[in-house]
One Martini backbone bead per residue (centre of mass of N, CA, C, O) as a GRO file, in nm:
protein
  285
    1UNK     BB    1  12.180   7.146   9.795
    2UNK     BB    2  12.042   7.099   9.483
    3UNK     BB    3  12.067   6.943   9.211
    4UNK     BB    4  12.047   7.027   8.907
    5UNK     BB    5  11.757   7.014   8.696
    6UNK     BB    6  11.573   6.939   8.410
    7UNK     BB    7  11.247   6.971   8.331
    8UNK     BB    8  11.283   6.875   8.022
    9UNK     BB    9  11.465   6.584   8.083
   10UNK     BB   10  11.333   6.434   8.352
   11UNK     BB   11  11.048   6.442   8.337
   12UNK     BB   12  10.778   6.381   8.499
   13UNK     BB   13  10.724   6.473   8.847
   14UNK     BB   14  10.371   6.470   8.888
   15UNK     BB   15  10.269   6.197   8.864
   16UNK     BB   16   9.935   6.152   9.007
   17UNK     BB   17   9.882   6.433   9.087
   18UNK     BB   18   9.671   6.652   9.276
   19UNK     BB   19   9.559   6.974   9.171
   20UNK     BB   20   9.502   7.321   9.286
   21UNK     BB   21   9.418   7.625   9.110
   22UNK     BB   22   9.357   7.944   9.196
   23UNK     BB   23   9.305   8.175   8.973
   24UNK     BB   24   9.333   8.044   8.634
   25UNK     BB   25   9.252   8.219   8.375
   26UNK     BB   26   9.514   8.397   8.432
   27UNK     BB   27   9.834   8.455   8.452
   28UNK     BB   28   9.976   8.315   8.721
   29UNK     BB   29   9.774   8.078   8.742
   30UNK     BB   30   9.814   7.973   8.468
   31UNK     BB   31  10.120   7.927   8.478
   32UNK     BB   32  10.103   7.721   8.704
   33UNK     BB   33   9.904   7.513   8.570
   34UNK     BB   34  10.098   7.448   8.330
   35UNK     BB   35  10.349   7.353   8.494
   36UNK     BB   36  10.206   7.116   8.640
   37UNK     BB   37  10.084   6.964   8.393
   38UNK     BB   38  10.347   6.919   8.239
   39UNK     BB   39  10.442   6.738   8.501
   40UNK     BB   40  10.158   6.542   8.542
   41UNK     BB   41   9.934   6.683   8.661
   42UNK     BB   42   9.620   6.718   8.793
   43UNK     BB   43   9.425   7.007   8.716
   44UNK     BB   44   9.252   7.230   8.897
   45UNK     BB   45   9.060   7.500   8.751
   46UNK     BB   46   8.998   7.828   8.871
   47UNK     BB   47   8.721   8.068   8.823
   48UNK     BB   48   8.505   8.318   8.679
   49UNK     BB   49   8.600   8.265   8.388
   50UNK     BB   50   8.410   8.186   8.101
   51UNK     BB   51   8.312   8.065   7.820
   52UNK     BB   52   8.061   8.290   7.691
   53UNK     BB   53   8.124   8.496   7.916
   54UNK     BB   54   8.184   8.732   8.118
   55UNK     BB   55   8.464   8.879   8.225
   56UNK     BB   56   8.691   8.999   8.428
   57UNK     BB   57   8.698   9.325   8.325
   58UNK     BB   58   8.726   9.207   8.018
   59UNK     BB   59   8.931   8.999   8.012
   60UNK     BB   60   9.135   8.783   7.898
   61UNK     BB   61   9.047   8.474   7.979
   62UNK     BB   62   8.999   8.136   8.082
   63UNK     BB   63   8.962   7.824   8.219
   64UNK     BB   64   8.925   7.696   7.937
   65UNK     BB   65   9.192   7.805   7.808
   66UNK     BB   66   9.384   7.664   8.009
   67UNK     BB   67   9.302   7.376   7.954
   68UNK     BB   68   9.354   7.378   7.650
   69UNK     BB   69   9.657   7.439   7.668
   70UNK     BB   70   9.735   7.207   7.836
   71UNK     BB   71   9.651   6.987   7.636
   72UNK     BB   72   9.854   7.087   7.415
   73UNK     BB   73  10.096   6.996   7.626
   74UNK     BB   74   9.981   6.705   7.766
   75UNK     BB   75   9.772   6.778   7.974
   76UNK     BB   76   9.553   6.788   8.276
   77UNK     BB   77   9.239   6.962   8.295
   78UNK     BB   78   8.992   7.107   8.534
   79UNK     BB   79   8.713   7.303   8.497
   80UNK     BB   80   8.603   7.540   8.753
   81UNK     BB   81   8.364   7.730   8.859
   82UNK     BB   82   8.486   7.988   9.099
   83UNK     BB   83   8.404   8.185   9.375
   84UNK     BB   84   8.625   8.257   9.647
   85UNK     BB   85   8.385   8.439   9.796
   86UNK     BB   86   8.206   8.164   9.791
   87UNK     BB   87   8.151   7.917   9.999
   88UNK     BB   88   7.958   7.723   9.841
   89UNK     BB   89   8.153   7.692   9.593
   90UNK     BB   90   8.397   7.582   9.750
   91UNK     BB   91   8.262   7.330   9.874
   92UNK     BB   92   8.188   7.205   9.598
   93UNK     BB   93   8.477   7.175   9.494
   94UNK     BB   94   8.581   6.980   9.715
   95UNK     BB   95   8.359   6.763   9.673
   96UNK     BB   96   8.453   6.697   9.387
   97UNK     BB   97   8.734   6.610   9.442
   98UNK     BB   98   8.665   6.380   9.637
   99UNK     BB   99   8.486   6.221   9.437
  100UNK     BB  100   8.694   6.198   9.183
  101UNK     BB  101   8.988   6.146   9.374
  102UNK     BB  102   9.018   6.123   9.707
  103UNK     BB  103   9.227   6.375   9.672
  104UNK     BB  104   9.498   6.612   9.783
  105UNK     BB  105   9.829   6.737   9.712
  106UNK     BB  106   9.773   7.038   9.587
  107UNK     BB  107   9.771   7.386   9.687
  108UNK     BB  108   9.700   7.695   9.513
  109UNK     BB  109   9.680   8.031   9.639
  110UNK     BB  110   9.580   8.282   9.383
  111UNK     BB  111   9.350   8.421   9.445
  112UNK     BB  112   9.224   8.757   9.344
  113UNK     BB  113   9.038   9.086   9.404
  114UNK     BB  114   9.208   9.376   9.405
  115UNK     BB  115   9.169   9.478   9.083
  116UNK     BB  116   8.895   9.615   9.039
  117UNK     BB  117   9.072   9.826   9.171
  118UNK     BB  118   9.283  10.060   9.120
  119UNK     BB  119   9.587  10.112   9.243
  120UNK     BB  120   9.697  10.389   9.465
  121UNK     BB  121  10.001  10.477   9.601
  122UNK     BB  122   9.939  10.793   9.656
  123UNK     BB  123   9.723  10.722   9.872
  124UNK     BB  124   9.607  10.758  10.152
  125UNK     BB  125   9.412  10.558  10.344
  126UNK     BB  126   9.162  10.764  10.372
  127UNK     BB  127   9.132  10.764  10.029
  128UNK     BB  128   9.068  10.479  10.006
  129UNK     BB  129   8.863  10.271   9.902
  130UNK     BB  130   8.703  10.046  10.101
  131UNK     BB  131   8.637   9.815   9.898
  132UNK     BB  132   8.929   9.725   9.869
  133UNK     BB  133   8.968   9.578  10.125
  134UNK     BB  134   8.743   9.363  10.085
  135UNK     BB  135   8.858   9.239   9.837
  136UNK     BB  136   9.133   9.148   9.947
  137UNK     BB  137   9.022   8.977  10.182
  138UNK     BB  138   8.806   8.793  10.050
  139UNK     BB  139   8.968   8.728   9.765
  140UNK     BB  140   9.245   8.649   9.934
  141UNK     BB  141   9.289   8.584  10.238
  142UNK     BB  142   9.018   8.423  10.291
  143UNK     BB  143   9.036   8.227  10.050
  144UNK     BB  144   9.297   8.085  10.150
  145UNK     BB  145   9.191   7.995  10.421
  146UNK     BB  146   8.945   7.835  10.330
  147UNK     BB  147   9.077   7.636  10.127
  148UNK     BB  148   9.271   7.518  10.347
  149UNK     BB  149   9.044   7.410  10.539
  150UNK     BB  150   8.945   7.197  10.302
  151UNK     BB  151   9.218   7.064  10.239
  152UNK     BB  152   9.329   6.940  10.500
  153UNK     BB  153   9.144   6.680  10.532
  154UNK     BB  154   9.252   6.541  10.270
  155UNK     BB  155   9.551   6.538  10.364
  156UNK     BB  156   9.521   6.381  10.640
  157UNK     BB  157   9.443   6.107  10.512
  158UNK     BB  158   9.753   6.086  10.377
  159UNK     BB  159   9.987   6.244  10.521
  160UNK     BB  160   9.993   6.470  10.281
  161UNK     BB  161  10.126   6.784  10.140
  162UNK     BB  162  10.063   7.112   9.960
  163UNK     BB  163  10.075   7.460  10.049
  164UNK     BB  164  10.040   7.753   9.839
  165UNK     BB  165  10.110   8.099   9.879
  166UNK     BB  166  10.055   8.376   9.708
  167UNK     BB  167  10.280   8.656   9.726
  168UNK     BB  168  10.454   8.932   9.888
  169UNK     BB  169  10.747   9.088   9.941
  170UNK     BB  170  10.806   9.303  10.243
  171UNK     BB  171  11.088   9.527  10.331
  172UNK     BB  172  10.902   9.769  10.249
  173UNK     BB  173  10.722  10.014  10.164
  174UNK     BB  174  10.462  10.005   9.905
  175UNK     BB  175  10.212  10.244   9.927
  176UNK     BB  176   9.970  10.032  10.024
  177UNK     BB  177   9.807   9.967  10.295
  178UNK     BB  178   9.619   9.729  10.230
  179UNK     BB  179   9.826   9.552  10.094
  180UNK     BB  180  10.024   9.525  10.314
  181UNK     BB  181   9.838   9.377  10.512
  182UNK     BB  182   9.752   9.124  10.337
  183UNK     BB  183  10.036   9.020  10.282
  184UNK     BB  184  10.138   8.989  10.569
  185UNK     BB  185   9.904   8.803  10.658
  186UNK     BB  186   9.964   8.574  10.467
  187UNK     BB  187  10.247   8.511  10.589
  188UNK     BB  188  10.130   8.444  10.873
  189UNK     BB  189   9.936   8.228  10.787
  190UNK     BB  190  10.147   8.034  10.687
  191UNK     BB  191  10.292   7.990  10.950
  192UNK     BB  192  10.044   7.868  11.109
  193UNK     BB  193   9.969   7.635  10.919
  194UNK     BB  194  10.240   7.496  10.946
  195UNK     BB  195  10.221   7.434  11.247
  196UNK     BB  196   9.952   7.264  11.229
  197UNK     BB  197  10.064   7.051  10.994
  198UNK     BB  198  10.339   6.924  11.068
  199UNK     BB  199  10.255   6.659  11.229
  200UNK     BB  200  10.127   6.549  10.930
  201UNK     BB  201  10.324   6.612  10.670
  202UNK     BB  202  10.238   6.916  10.605
  203UNK     BB  203  10.290   7.167  10.380
  204UNK     BB  204  10.350   7.535  10.422
  205UNK     BB  205  10.391   7.801  10.181
  206UNK     BB  206  10.549   8.081  10.022
  207UNK     BB  207  10.527   8.265   9.696
  208UNK     BB  208  10.728   8.530   9.540
  209UNK     BB  209  10.699   8.716   9.299
  210UNK     BB  210  10.753   8.935   9.075
  211UNK     BB  211  10.736   9.092   8.813
  212UNK     BB  212  10.493   9.034   8.560
  213UNK     BB  213  10.387   8.922   8.242
  214UNK     BB  214  10.076   9.053   8.208
  215UNK     BB  215   9.776   9.146   8.087
  216UNK     BB  216   9.738   9.396   8.318
  217UNK     BB  217  10.031   9.491   8.245
  218UNK     BB  218  10.170   9.822   8.181
  219UNK     BB  219  10.467   9.778   8.034
  220UNK     BB  220  10.759   9.868   7.969
  221UNK     BB  221  11.008   9.753   7.794
  222UNK     BB  222  11.201   9.777   8.045
  223UNK     BB  223  11.025   9.623   8.243
  224UNK     BB  224  10.970   9.364   8.082
  225UNK     BB  225  11.271   9.278   8.091
  226UNK     BB  226  11.257   9.239   8.421
  227UNK     BB  227  11.047   9.042   8.404
  228UNK     BB  228  10.853   8.774   8.458
  229UNK     BB  229  10.694   8.494   8.401
  230UNK     BB  230  10.405   8.316   8.468
  231UNK     BB  231  10.587   8.033   8.504
  232UNK     BB  232  10.800   8.067   8.718
  233UNK     BB  233  10.627   7.988   8.972
  234UNK     BB  234  10.555   7.715   8.862
  235UNK     BB  235  10.835   7.593   8.872
  236UNK     BB  236  10.877   7.639   9.172
  237UNK     BB  237  10.641   7.446   9.259
  238UNK     BB  238  10.745   7.195   9.128
  239UNK     BB  239  11.007   7.177   9.291
  240UNK     BB  240  10.863   7.159   9.567
  241UNK     BB  241  10.674   6.910   9.501
  242UNK     BB  242  10.947   6.728   9.440
  243UNK     BB  243  11.043   6.761   9.735
  244UNK     BB  244  11.112   6.552   9.995
  245UNK     BB  245  11.217   6.818  10.181
  246UNK     BB  246  10.985   7.051  10.212
  247UNK     BB  247  10.936   7.062  10.529
  248UNK     BB  248  11.192   7.256  10.575
  249UNK     BB  249  11.002   7.504  10.447
  250UNK     BB  250  10.790   7.534  10.638
  251UNK     BB  251  10.667   7.876  10.676
  252UNK     BB  252  10.788   8.002  10.437
  253UNK     BB  253  10.941   8.266  10.226
  254UNK     BB  254  10.974   8.277   9.865
  255UNK     BB  255  11.156   8.350   9.599
  256UNK     BB  256  11.210   8.266   9.281
  257UNK     BB  257  11.521   8.300   9.231
  258UNK     BB  258  11.609   8.130   9.477
  259UNK     BB  259  11.480   7.864   9.385
  260UNK     BB  260  11.627   7.847   9.111
  261UNK     BB  261  11.911   7.822   9.229
  262UNK     BB  262  11.846   7.560   9.416
  263UNK     BB  263  11.695   7.377   9.173
  264UNK     BB  264  11.776   7.461   8.852
  265UNK     BB  265  11.570   7.652   8.723
  266UNK     BB  266  11.392   7.827   8.467
  267UNK     BB  267  11.287   8.037   8.266
  268UNK     BB  268  11.179   8.070   7.950
  269UNK     BB  269  11.455   8.252   7.890
  270UNK     BB  270  11.683   8.107   8.096
  271UNK     BB  271  11.647   8.240   8.363
  272UNK     BB  272  11.710   8.289   8.731
  273UNK     BB  273  11.704   8.605   8.724
  274UNK     BB  274  11.548   8.893   8.842
  275UNK     BB  275  11.596   9.221   8.793
  276UNK     BB  276  11.409   9.316   9.009
  277UNK     BB  277  11.538   9.180   9.255
  278UNK     BB  278  11.822   9.310   9.214
  279UNK     BB  279  11.706   9.612   9.274
  280UNK     BB  280  11.531   9.545   9.560
  281UNK     BB  281  11.698   9.259   9.688
  282UNK     BB  282  11.995   9.286   9.713
  283UNK     BB  283  12.137   9.064   9.949
  284UNK     BB  284  11.856   8.934  10.103
  285UNK     BB  285  11.856   8.617   9.957
   0.00000   0.00000   0.00000
């Protein structure tokens, strides 16, 4: 058990660290980038939405907005437009990081393209539009695997680093066959990457937020009260990246409240526990 410390009073914990957060125009990716940058990391912020151009599905938020907000909080962000389903763009991103920084300490695989089509959990798998499968795998699972494959050589050179895959914990049927498959595959990918990287002192693990208060989530006031902020998983990743014993967690899947209790951080509202997790996974974590 790690003694609780306040991220607000202990000072920046990630000074000098170079981080990359994929899919950080808005939502959870933005929250993670803000949390990392606030703690001193230089954060590369990627996504498809840039200021002055049409955004994904017309949603508010761009990588430029994320970097601007990070600067207002005293952090440093670098916006790089990147479609993580396009291998050439991803290669160019990592070449830029190598050229500008010479290393990468932390990769957060948050990019996801599953919601271009609204998920319908009431449909049996044979009635789900097949393009939904391609979006989830290409922009989600494959994007995480490919970014990790490009990050690993940078981390191998320094014999340290952390890869975090954003996932979803599934201990019961979720109701959407394609989503179930891709998230379980993400968890298995995490386990395998961890095995391959462990001899080199590089950790890989997965973090599962609960329901979050995001731009795209149309939550009732009751559900919103139970949800966590977009910065809660970011605070979890700050704690993990600051932990000198993080290798002991490599290969695992962790929910945000369990990490909050272990490391002593809170959400923006001061809570450590998401009511969502209490209702759905009480006693299992």
